[in-house]
C-alpha positions as CSV (number, residue, x, y, z in Angstrom):
1,M,17.8,48.2,-28.9
2,S,15.3,48.4,-31.5
3,R,13.8,51.3,-33.2
4,L,10.5,52.1,-34.2
5,V,10.1,53.5,-37.9
6,T,7.5,55.2,-38.6
7,L,6.3,54.9,-42.6
8,G,5.6,58.1,-44.3
9,P,2.7,59.2,-46.6
10,W,2.4,57.5,-49.9
11,N,4.9,59.1,-52.1
12,A,2.0,59.7,-55.3
13,N,4.9,59.9,-58.2
14,D,5.8,56.5,-57.7
15,D,3.1,53.8,-59.6
16,A,5.0,50.8,-57.4
17,G,3.9,51.6,-54.1
18,Q,7.0,53.8,-52.1
19,Y,6.5,54.8,-48.9
20,E,9.0,57.0,-47.6
21,A,10.3,55.8,-43.9
22,D,12.3,57.7,-41.6
23,G,15.7,56.3,-43.6
24,P,16.1,55.0,-47.3
25,V,12.7,54.2,-49.3
26,V,11.0,51.4,-48.7
27,D,9.4,49.8,-52.3
28,R,6.6,48.0,-50.6
29,G,4.9,46.1,-53.6
30,R,8.8,45.6,-55.0
31,A,9.1,43.9,-51.4
32,L,5.6,41.7,-51.7
33,T,6.9,40.8,-55.1
34,E,10.0,38.9,-53.9
35,V,7.9,37.2,-51.3
36,E,6.1,36.0,-53.8
37,E,8.8,34.7,-56.2
38,R,10.8,32.8,-53.3
39,K,6.9,31.2,-52.8
40,R,6.5,30.3,-55.1
41,E,10.1,28.4,-56.0
42,R,9.2,26.4,-52.6
43,I,6.3,25.4,-53.8
44,A,7.7,24.5,-57.2
45,R,10.8,22.5,-56.0
46,R,8.4,20.8,-52.6
47,Q,7.1,19.5,-56.1
48,I,9.6,18.9,-58.4
49,D,10.9,16.8,-55.4
50,K,7.5,14.9,-54.9
51,F,7.3,14.2,-58.1
52,A,10.8,12.4,-58.9
53,E,10.7,11.0,-54.4
54,R,7.0,9.4,-56.2
55,R,9.2,8.3,-59.4
56,E,11.6,6.1,-57.4
57,Q,9.0,4.2,-55.8
58,L,7.5,3.3,-58.6
59,A,10.6,2.2,-59.9
60,A,11.6,0.3,-57.2
61,A,8.4,-1.6,-56.9
62,A,8.2,-2.3,-60.7
63,L,12.2,-2.9,-61.0
64,Q,11.7,-6.8,-59.8
65,T,9.0,-7.5,-62.4
66,L,10.6,-6.5,-65.0
67,A,13.7,-8.3,-63.9
68,E,12.2,-12.0,-64.0
69,L,9.8,-11.4,-66.7
70,G,12.8,-9.7,-69.0
71,F,11.4,-6.7,-71.3
72,V,9.3,-7.9,-74.3
73,N,7.7,-10.1,-71.7
74,T,6.3,-7.3,-69.1
75,S,4.1,-4.4,-69.5
76,L,2.6,-1.4,-67.6
77,R,-0.8,-3.4,-66.6
78,D,1.9,-6.7,-65.3
79,I,4.3,-4.2,-63.4
80,A,0.6,-3.1,-61.8
81,Q,-0.5,-6.4,-60.8
82,H,2.6,-7.9,-58.8
83,S,3.2,-4.1,-57.3
84,D,0.1,-1.7,-55.2
85,F,0.1,1.0,-58.1
86,S,-2.8,1.2,-60.7
87,H,-1.5,1.1,-63.9
88,G,-2.9,4.5,-64.7
89,V,-0.6,6.0,-61.7
90,L,2.2,3.5,-63.8
91,H,1.4,5.7,-66.6
92,Y,0.9,9.1,-65.1
93,Y,4.5,9.2,-63.6
94,F,6.3,7.2,-67.1
95,A,4.6,7.9,-70.6
96,D,5.3,3.1,-71.5
97,K,7.2,0.9,-69.6
98,S,10.9,2.4,-71.5
99,E,10.8,5.1,-69.9
100,L,10.5,2.9,-66.7
101,L,12.3,0.5,-68.0
102,T,15.8,3.3,-68.1
103,Y,14.5,4.7,-65.2
104,C,15.2,1.3,-63.3
105,V,18.1,0.1,-64.7
106,R,19.7,4.1,-64.4
107,Q,18.5,3.8,-61.0
108,Y,20.7,0.5,-60.3
109,K,23.4,1.0,-62.1
110,A,24.4,4.4,-60.1
111,E,24.0,2.3,-56.5
112,C,26.4,0.2,-58.7
113,V,29.1,2.5,-59.5
114,T,29.5,3.6,-56.5
115,R,30.0,-0.2,-54.6
116,Y,33.1,-0.5,-55.6
117,D,34.0,3.0,-54.3
118,A,35.7,1.4,-50.8
119,I,37.9,-0.7,-52.5
120,V,40.0,1.9,-54.2
121,T,40.0,4.3,-51.5
122,T,40.6,1.4,-49.7
123,A,43.0,-0.8,-50.7
124,T,47.2,-0.3,-49.7
125,A,48.9,-2.8,-51.6
126,A,47.8,-4.1,-55.0
127,D,46.8,-7.7,-53.9
128,E,44.6,-6.7,-51.8
129,L,42.5,-4.9,-54.2
130,R,43.2,-7.3,-57.0
131,L,41.4,-9.5,-54.5
132,G,38.5,-7.8,-53.0
133,F,38.1,-6.2,-57.4
134,G,37.5,-10.0,-58.2
135,A,35.3,-10.5,-54.9
136,T,32.7,-8.0,-55.3
137,M,32.0,-8.7,-58.7
138,A,31.2,-12.6,-57.5
139,G,29.2,-11.1,-54.7
140,T,26.9,-9.2,-57.4
141,L,26.5,-11.8,-59.8
142,R,25.2,-13.9,-57.0
143,D,22.7,-11.8,-54.9
144,D,21.7,-9.4,-58.1
145,V,21.7,-11.5,-61.1
146,T,18.1,-10.8,-62.1
147,M,19.0,-6.8,-62.3
148,H,22.4,-7.7,-64.8
149,R,20.0,-9.7,-66.7
150,L,17.7,-6.8,-67.3
151,W,20.4,-4.9,-67.8
152,Y,22.3,-6.3,-70.9
153,D,18.5,-7.8,-72.3
154,L,18.4,-3.3,-72.1
155,R,21.5,-2.7,-73.8
156,N,20.7,-5.9,-76.5
157,Q,17.3,-3.9,-77.3
158,S,19.3,-0.7,-78.0
159,L,20.7,-2.4,-80.8
160,F,17.2,-2.4,-82.6
161,D,15.7,0.1,-80.6
162,E,17.8,3.7,-81.5
163,E,14.7,4.9,-78.6
164,F,17.6,2.9,-76.0
165,R,21.0,3.8,-77.5
166,G,21.5,7.4,-76.0
167,D,20.8,6.1,-72.5
168,V,23.3,3.0,-72.6
169,A,25.5,5.3,-73.9
170,E,25.7,7.1,-71.1
171,I,25.0,4.1,-68.6
172,D,28.0,1.5,-70.2
173,H,30.1,5.3,-70.5
174,S,30.1,5.5,-66.2
175,L,30.0,2.1,-65.6
176,E,33.4,2.5,-68.1
177,R,35.0,5.4,-65.9
178,M,33.8,3.0,-62.7
179,V,36.5,0.0,-64.5
180,W,39.1,2.8,-65.3
181,R,39.0,3.7,-62.0
182,I,39.7,0.8,-60.1
183,V,43.0,-0.5,-62.9
184,T,44.4,3.3,-62.1
185,R,44.6,2.7,-58.5
186,Y,46.1,-0.6,-59.1
187,A,48.8,0.5,-61.4
188,E,49.1,3.0,-59.3
189,L,49.9,0.4,-56.0
190,S,51.7,-1.7,-58.5
191,E,53.5,1.1,-58.9
192,R,54.1,0.4,-62.3
193,D,51.7,2.0,-66.1
194,L,49.0,0.4,-67.7
195,A,49.2,-0.9,-71.3
196,V,45.4,-1.2,-71.9
197,T,43.0,1.9,-72.5
198,P,39.4,2.8,-70.8
199,A,37.6,1.1,-73.8
200,F,39.4,-1.7,-74.4
201,T,39.9,-2.4,-70.0
202,Y,35.8,-1.9,-70.0
203,A,35.1,-4.3,-72.9
204,L,37.2,-6.9,-71.2
205,L,36.1,-7.3,-68.0
206,D,32.7,-6.7,-69.3
207,G,32.8,-9.6,-71.3
208,V,34.1,-12.0,-68.5
209,F,31.0,-10.6,-66.7
210,Q,28.8,-11.7,-69.4
211,H,30.3,-14.8,-69.4
212,A,29.6,-15.9,-65.8
213,L,26.9,-14.9,-65.8
214,L,25.5,-17.1,-68.6
215,R,26.6,-19.8,-67.1
216,H,25.4,-18.5,-64.0
217,L,22.0,-18.1,-65.2
218,G,22.6,-22.2,-67.1
219,G,22.5,-23.5,-63.6
220,D,26.6,-23.9,-63.2
221,P,27.1,-23.1,-59.6
222,A,31.3,-22.7,-60.4
223,A,30.0,-19.8,-62.4
224,A,31.2,-17.1,-59.9
225,A,33.6,-18.7,-58.4
226,D,35.4,-18.8,-61.5
227,L,34.3,-15.1,-62.1
228,D,36.3,-13.7,-58.9
229,E,38.9,-16.3,-60.4
230,H,39.1,-14.3,-63.6
231,V,39.1,-11.0,-62.7
232,R,42.0,-11.8,-60.5
233,Q,43.9,-13.9,-63.5
234,V,43.0,-10.8,-65.7
235,L,44.4,-7.5,-64.2
236,P,48.4,-8.0,-63.8
237,T,47.5,-8.2,-67.9
238,L,46.8,-4.5,-67.8
239,L,50.0,-3.5,-66.7
240,A,52.8,-2.4,-69.0
């Protein structure tokens, strides 16, 4: 059964406004301050979450325009014209198209990295992983060609614009780790050691993919199938 606690007289010696009760002294001023602080923190978190959610929505709307036209040929006004958002709204959430482009590519590549996780976790034999990796690479070439073109556009821009280099290096490193997880698992299933480094492996497979992308964009109908075959050929050569 709950007991009613009756607050005693105010203790005039305490500037914070303590009250004496049948139990511990209750600092009402401090309690109110903590409640208000927690409330402010919750409001701030909601505002941050809404801001981040809005940026994701804008990036998704801008992505297709950027991917189709390329970085150099696209402005924030172009993106606004091809979406339901005004130029002012885009400019509020992103300082310029450089920030928007980097954000878009980051979002896509983060999703791209997880696409291969199932191959690593479900493959029970080396050949199964090798075939799955090649097929997935070929599939993303066919399905996401404009997005890959946008990524290479950003990476090329970083050769001339220092503003992009940090972000490009970070995205590249995440892709390198993804590739290394795959080939490491392939070596484990093959019961052999790897004879290469992570950087070399990523550079090799990235080169194979970019070459296939150029062929695919040029209208070569065999580009995706050849990529599948080339990836399956490359993996065994990485083993000691």
